[in-house]
C-alpha positions in Angstrom: 18.9 24.9 50.4 15.1 25.3 50.9 12.5 24.5 48.4 10.3 27.3 46.9 7.4 26.5 48.9 9.6 26.5 52.1 10.5 29.8 51.0 7.1 31.0 50.6 6.3 29.4 54.2 9.1 31.5 55.6 7.8 34.7 53.8 11.3 34.9 51.7 9.1 34.8 48.7 5.8 36.7 48.5 2.5 34.9 47.9 -1.3 35.8 47.6 -2.3 33.8 50.8 -5.8 33.1 51.2 -6.2 30.9 53.9 -3.6 29.9 56.9 -3.4 27.6 60.0 -0.6 26.4 62.1 0.0 23.6 60.1 -0.9 24.6 56.6 -1.2 27.5 53.9 -3.3 27.9 50.8 -2.4 30.6 48.3 -3.4 31.6 44.7 -1.2 29.8 42.0 0.7 32.1 40.0 -0.2 30.2 36.7 -3.8 29.4 37.2 -5.5 26.6 35.4 -9.1 27.4 36.2 -11.0 30.5 37.8 -10.0 29.3 41.1 -6.8 27.7 41.5 -5.3 27.3 44.7 -2.2 25.6 46.1 -2.2 24.0 49.7 0.7 23.0 51.4 1.9 21.7 54.8 4.2 24.2 56.5 6.6 21.5 57.4 8.6 20.0 54.6 7.6 16.5 52.9 8.7 15.5 49.9 5.4 14.0 48.3 2.3 12.4 49.3 4.5 8.9 50.1 6.1 11.0 53.0 3.3 12.7 54.5 2.4 11.2 58.1 -1.6 10.2 57.9 -2.5 12.0 61.0 -1.4 15.3 59.1 -3.2 14.3 56.2 -6.6 14.0 58.1 -5.8 17.6 59.3 -5.2 18.6 55.6 -8.6 17.3 54.8 -10.3 19.3 57.1 -8.1 22.2 55.9 -9.1 21.7 52.4 -12.8 21.3 53.3 -13.0 24.4 55.2 -10.8 26.3 52.2 -13.5 24.9 49.7 -16.4 26.4 52.0 -14.5 29.8 52.3 -13.8 29.7 48.3 -17.8 28.9 47.5 -16.9 25.9 45.7 -18.0 23.2 48.3 -21.5 22.6 46.7 -20.6 23.6 42.9 -17.5 21.2 43.0 -13.7 21.3 42.6 -10.9 19.2 41.5 -8.4 18.2 44.2 -5.0 16.9 42.5 -1.4 16.3 43.8 1.3 15.0 41.6 3.7 12.3 42.9 7.4 12.1 41.7 8.8 12.6 38.4 6.3 10.2 36.5 3.2 11.9 38.2 4.3 15.4 37.0 5.6 16.4 40.3 7.6 19.7 39.7 8.1 21.1 43.3 9.4 18.6 45.6 7.0 19.5 48.5 3.6 18.0 48.7 1.2 20.1 47.4 -2.6 19.8 46.5 -3.9 22.2 43.5 -7.7 23.0 44.5 -9.4 24.0 41.0 -12.8 25.2 40.6 -15.2 27.9 39.7 -16.2 26.9 36.4 -17.3 23.3 34.7 -13.9 21.6 34.6 -12.9 19.3 31.5 -10.7 16.4 31.7 -8.5 16.9 28.7 -5.1 15.6 29.9 -5.3 12.4 28.0 -7.8 13.2 25.6 -5.5 13.4 22.6 -3.3 10.3 23.9 -3.3 6.7 22.3 -3.2 4.5 25.3 -0.8 2.3 23.4 1.9 4.8 23.2 1.5 5.4 26.7 3.5 2.3 28.1 
């Protein structure tokens, strides 16, 4: 059984694809958290960042840099996030990066958290 991102890669599930090459695909997140919210995934399945080969990660870096130019956020700035494993908040077991931008982004994720209650 393949994951939801593998189904998107195989065109079993439609996506709003923005940018693609032989190794990666970038598409709009269906639940955006910023004016620009794009998911970037490798076409080959890797569960998380821990499993991603470094040579492919280097290619992904170039892909994301080109994507930021295409989106027009390369100069204004953007946030690049990947979640790893259950404690890191990973919901889909296929490595993916969230590219968020298009506005001044706040970091409110932990603003109401008491560090004493976190560990």
